[in-house]
N, C-alpha and C positions, 0 to 999 in steps of 0.2 A: 270536771276534767276537760281540757282543750284536745283537739284532735292529735296533737303531737304527743301529749301524755298518754292518751288511749293507745296510740300506735306503739309507744315505748313499752306500756305495760303489757300489750299484746306479745310483743317480742319476748319480754321477760317470761311469761306464761309459756309461751312456745318452748324456750330454751329449758325450762323446768320440766316441762313434759318430755322432752327429748332426753334429758339426764335420767329421768325416772323410769324410762322404758327399757325393755330387754334389747332393743336395737342399739343403744348406747353402749352396753356391755359388749355385745357382739362386734360392734365397729371398733371399740377399743381393743378387743383381743386381736381382731384382724390387723389392725394398725401396728400392734406390736409384733406380731408375726412378719410383717413386711419390713419392719425397722430391723428385725434381727437377722435378715437374710445377709449371708456373708458377701455377696456380689454388690451390695448397696455401700457407696461411699459415704462418709460423714458429710462431705460438702454438698452431696446430692441428697441428703436424707429426706427433707421436706418434700421435694418434688418426687422422689423415688416412691415414698410411702403413698403420696396422693395418686400416683400413677397406678400403683399396685391395687389400691382400693377401688379405683375406677374400673380397672380390668376385671376386678372381682365382682363388679355389679353393685358395690356398696352405695355408689353415688345414686343410683336408681332407688335403692331401698330407701335411702334418706329422703329423696325427693317425694316418694310415695307417702312417707310418714308425715311430712309437711303439708302434702296435699290433703291427706284425710284429716289431719288436725284443723287446717283451715276450713275444711268442709263441715266438721262437726263443732267448731268453736267459731262462729261468726264474730267478726270484730264489731263491738257495739260500746258506745259510752257507758260508763259505769255510774249508775245514780246512787244516792245515799240510801234508799230503801231497796234492799235486795229483791223483795216481792215485787217491786214496781219494774225491776230489770227483767224479771221472768214474765210478767204480764202487766202492761201498762194500764188496762182497764179495770177499775175497781168492781164494777158489777159483775164482770166476768170472773174475777177471782172469788167474789162471794158466791156466785152460782156453782163454781167447781167445789167450793168448801161445803156447800149445803148438800151437793150430790155425793161427796166422799162421806159425809155423816150418813146419809140415807143408806149407802151401801154397807157401811160398818154396822149400821143398826140391823140390817137385814141379815148379815152374816151371824152377829151376836144372837139374834132371835132364833136362828137355825140351831145354833148351839144349845141354846136353852131348852128348845121344845124337843130336840132330839137326844138331849143329855150326852153330846159329844164334845169332848175338850178340843180347844183349838189346836193343841199339839200335845202329843204323848211319845215317850220313848218306847220303842218296840222291844219286846223280849229277845234274848239271845236267840232262841230257836226260830223266832219269827223272822229276825234278821237273815239267818242263815238260809231259811226257806225262800225268802224274797230274792236273795243273791243267786240261788240256784235257778230260779226261773225269771231272771232278770230280762231276758230276750223274749219271754213268753208271758208278760204280765196281763195280757187281755184274756187268758184262758181261765184265771181263777182270781178275779178281782174282789174288792170288798162289796158288801151289801148296799146297792144304791137305790132301794126302794123308796126311802124318804128324802133323799137328797134332791134338791131342786137348785136350778141356777140362780145366782144371786140377782142377776138382771139380764135383760135381752135388748137387742137394738131398739125396739119399740119404746122401752122405759127411757133409754138415753134420749131418744128423739123428743120425748116429752120435755126434757130438760132443755135441749138445744132450742126447741120451738118456744119455749117459755122465756127465753133471754129477752130483756127489754131495757134499753137505755132511756131513761126519762127525759133526757135532753135531746132526743132524736125523734123525728117525725116522719116515718113512712118514706125514706128515701136512703139510697146507699152511697157512700162516699166512693165514688170511683170516677173522678174527674167531672162529677156532675152530670154524667151522660145517662145513668141508668136509675130506675125506680122500681123497687120490688113491690108493686102494688098488689099483685096477686098472690104472691108466695107467702109462706109461713114463717120465714127467717127474716126478722126485722133488726138486724145488727149491722151497723156501719162498719164494715171491714174492707180493706184494699183488694180489689180484684183486677184480673186482667181482662181486657176486651178480647173479642173474638179475634180481631186482627192481630193483637198482641200474642195470642195463642197460636195462630197461624205462622207467625214468624218464629216463635219457640220451638214448634214442632215442624219446621220447614223440611227437615230430612224425611219426614213421612208423607211428603206430598204425593200426589197420584202418579206424577211422571218419573218417579224414583223406584227401583226395584226394592222389594222388602221381603225379609225372611218371613215366612208365614203366609205369602200369598205367591211369589214368583218362584218358590221351590216346592210348590205342591205336586203330587204325582202326576196330576192330568194336565200340567202346564209344562210345554216344552222349553226348560230353562237350564240345560245342562251348562251352558256357558257362564249363567249367573251363579250356579252352584259351585263350579270349579274356581271361578275368581273370588268368591266369598270365602271358600274354604282356605285358598291360598293366602289371601290377606288376613283371615282369621288367625292362621298359623303364626304369621308374622307378628301379629298383634299380641299373641300369647307369649312369644319369644321375647318381645320388648319388655313384658312385665312392667307396664306404666299405667297407672289408673286412669289418667285422663285419656290416653289412647283407647283403652279398652271402653270407656264410656262413649267416645265418639264412634267407634265401630259398631257398638250395640244399639245405637239409635235407630238401626235399621233392623234390628232383631238379632238374636244370637242363634246360630246353627245349634241343634240339639247336643251334637257331641262336644261341643265347646262351652255351652252354657255354665256348666259348674265352675270352670276354671275362670271363665270371664267374669262370673258374679264375684267369686272370691277377690279378683283383682280390683273390681270396682268398689267392693266393700272393705278392702283392706285385710282380708282374712287369709292369714298364712299359718296353717296348723303345725305346730312343732310339739316337741316332748313335753314343753311346760303346759301347753293347752290340753294334750292327753292327760297329764297328771292333774290338772285342775278338773277336768270332767270327771275323773275317777274320785276326786275329793267331794264333788257334788253328789255323785253317786252314793258315796258312804254316808253323806248326810241323809239322803233319802232311805237308806237302809235302817239308819239309826232312829229316825224319828218320823212319825205318822202325823201328817197334819190334815186338818179339815179340808183345806185347800185341794189336798190329793184326791179326795172324793169329788170335789167339784169338777176336777180336770177329768178324772174317770168318767163321771156323768156326761161331761160334754163330749167327750170322744164317742161315747155310746150313742148319744143323741145325734150327732153330726156325722164324722167321718166313718164310723161303722156302717151308717145306713146309706153311704153314699158308694154307688158302684164304681167310681173312680179311686176311691181312697181306703176301703174297708181292709184291703191287704196290708195296710201300713199301720194297723191299729198298734201293734206292739212297738213299732219305731215311734209313734207319737208319744207313748208312755215314757220312753227312754229319753226323750227331748223335753217334754213338758214337766215332768217330776223334778229333774235336776234344775230346770229353769226357774222354778218356784224358790229354789235355795240360793239362787245366784246373786249375791250382793252387788256384782259389777252393774247389774240393771238399774240400781239406784242412781246412777250418774246422770240418767236422763232428767231426773227431777231438778237438776240444776239449771235447766233451761225450759222448764214446764211449771205452770202454776199449780199443778197437782202436788200433792204432798203424799208420801207413803203412809198407809194406815198403820196404827200402833194399837199395840195391846200391852196389858200390864201383867206382871207375875203376880201369881195368885196371892190374895191378901194385901196387895199394894196398890189397889185400884186408885188412880188419880195422882200417884207420887211419880213425878216425871223421871227421877233417877232410875226407876224400876221399869220404864217404859221400853218396849222393843218393837221393831218394825215387824209387822205381821201381814202377809208371809214375808220371809226375809228379802225377797225381791221387790216387794211393795206394790206387786200387781195382783189385784182380785180379778180372777178371770171371769167373763161374761159368757153367755150363751153363743157359741160359735167361735171362741177364742182359739180352739185347736186348729181350725181352718187356716190359720196363719201359717201353720207348720206344714199341713198336708201336701200341698202342691211340691214343696221343697223335696219330698221323699222320692219324687221322679227324677231329681237332679242329682242327689248325693245318696250313694249306698254306704258310705262310712258314717256312722251315728255321731261321731265326734266333730267331723267337718259340718255335717247337718246341724248340729247343735249351735256351732260358733257362727255359722252363716244366718241362722234364725236369730240369734241372739243380736247380731249386728244389725238385721233388717228391722228388728223390733226397736232397737235403740235409736235408729235414724229415721224410720217411718212408721212403723205400726202404732207406736204409742199415741201418735197424734190423732188416730181414728177413734179413740174412745176416752179423750179428756177434752174438756171445756177450754177453748183458747181463742185468742183473736188473731193468732198467727196465720198468715196466708196459707199455709200447708195444712192448717187444723181443720177438723171436721166441721166446724162452724162456717169457715170460709168455703170449703169444699161443697157444703150443702146449699150455700147461697150462690155459688157459682153455677151449680147444677140449675137452680131455679132462674137465674138471670139468663143463661145460655138458652134453656128451654123456651123462655118467653121470647128471646131474640130470634131463634130459628124457627120455632113452632108455636106463635102466638095464638093461632086458632085452635090448635090441640090443647094447649095449657088452658085457655079460657073454657073450653068445653069441659074438660076434666074438672076444673074447679066448679063449674056450674052443677055438675052431677054428684058433687060432694066427694071428689077424689083429688086431694092434693097430691101431685105427682111424687113430691118428696116423701110421702108416707110409703110408697112402694119402694123408691130408689134408695131410701136411707140404709136399709140393711145391706144392699150391694156395696155402697161406698165404705160403710164401717167394717166390712169384712174383705175389702179390696177385691170383690167379686169371687173369692174363693168359695167354692161349693155351689156356685151358681152357674159358672161356665164349665166347659169341658176342660179338663187339667192342662191340655196343651195350650188352650187358648188363654188360661190365666197365666201360664208362664211367658207367652208372648206380651201379654199386658205388663207383667211386672219387668220383662225386659226394659220397656220404656220407662216404667217408674224409677228404676235404677240408673238407666243411661242419661235420662234427661233430669235426673235427680229431683224429681218433682211429683206429687200426688195428684197434681191438677188433671193428669190425664183420666183419672177415674170419673170425675163428673162429666168429662167430654164424652167418655164412652156410654155413660148412662143416659146422657142426651140422645146419642146416636141410637141407642135401643128404642127409646121412644119414638124417634123419627121413623125408624124401620117398621115398626108396628102401628104407624099412624092411621092407616086405613081401617084397621080393626078396632083402635082405641076411639075413634070418631064415631063408632056405632054404639059403644056401650053407654048404659043410663045408670049404673051403680058402681059403687066402689069395688064390690065382689066381682063384678064383670071385668073391670079394668085390671085387678089383680090377677084374674083367671087368664087373661090376654097375655100378661108378663110372667106368669108363674114358671114357664119352662123357656129358659134362654140358652140351654145347653147346646143348641145347634148353631148358635151365631158365631160368626168369624170376627175376631177382634179387629185386625188391621183394615180390612175394607171398611168397616163401619166407623172407625176412627177417621179415615180418609173421608168418608161421606160427611161426617160431622164438621170436620174442619175445612174441607177445601171445595166442597160441592157448590157453594153459593158465592 
């Protein structure tokens, strides 16, 4: 297809998306109401309806819908092979397929060993009991003694580190300017240089005031606070996603973060969304999945043992259990080379027409998955809004952190960017750690995979995620990881073993996100 045909097809797809959306129905009903107004003349019908819709804010809602569609459906040429559209590199696709088979094998082995079915229908009495304690699911959970996580970040790192293109020899395709001789990621993917990152994150430069630094209690910045609050209220009133993104590039004030994130993600919770959540809840009550036990176990191992998040244990179950039943999540597989795992109806193993996606959302949780939700509990006290915001963040960002892909926003590229930036900014430190048997990525990978949730203080995670959403990029994660290594350089240069290096970086909860990001990006 040539460029004109691609553009034409893109417009057709956009129109189909809009016509199938709830916005189309609401807009049509609003237009009818305007058209039936007795004060409107027939000769001025078109102009009057348009004016009424604009006054009612419908033009802004339509622009937001188009903006979010363009954001989540990038225009690209359509190739004959649909798999090639999702991932152009064959060896990446094969690595993802092998990894998926390994995960599924581990899950099935657990089923066999523990004699637990993948899914079973709950008895009527069990359903009623669970419904009665829906807001207190953590008090009397299932027996998790023999349940173990299917995989952890260190297992996934082995997969990422093992990627190899036989046509490629120890160099990275980045304008021919970088060579990853010391790192463990040897995959040619497109990366940004430090200068390109400085331009991208120019709003975070040291000479500009930032939420998270200039509004701290010990800094006299009443004028900044007042101006920021005034501007933030105007942005919220405008209800336009691009404006909210631009404002949030310097951070979101705590009181505005929830609404600002909703605008950036295109989340507007209405009666339909509330009803949809209730349907997912009903699915949870009706059927018990093995994945439920994995989620319970993960929450117990992570959030429940964290001083910042243990109070949100019940909230986490109310989000994660419905999430596992939500088939809307499957749509992210349309632009991801990963495929949803499948199981078969008993007695029909291998017969494709009896294959079903398991779990229904296509996502098998890893150790630490619950931490994607935990920081959001500080932002939203309504569980339905919390659920829809998390779902949107997962579909747009988090899924990239645990699937193999050559996408510039994928975990492979982020890992490589971390190694290249650390070699560029701190070559002496990188070489020293490599010589003592401590590849820096082995420590930083779990930070990247969990977007630093559970490693930083909760308020700092939110400040970091402000920048992820506002700049619409996960590249800020490896930049911050490099900043941590730079900040702890003096101690790291003294270590002689991997365990010693890990001990130096074991506790990063006291670190401040914004100053360290500025240090990594603009200090040299």
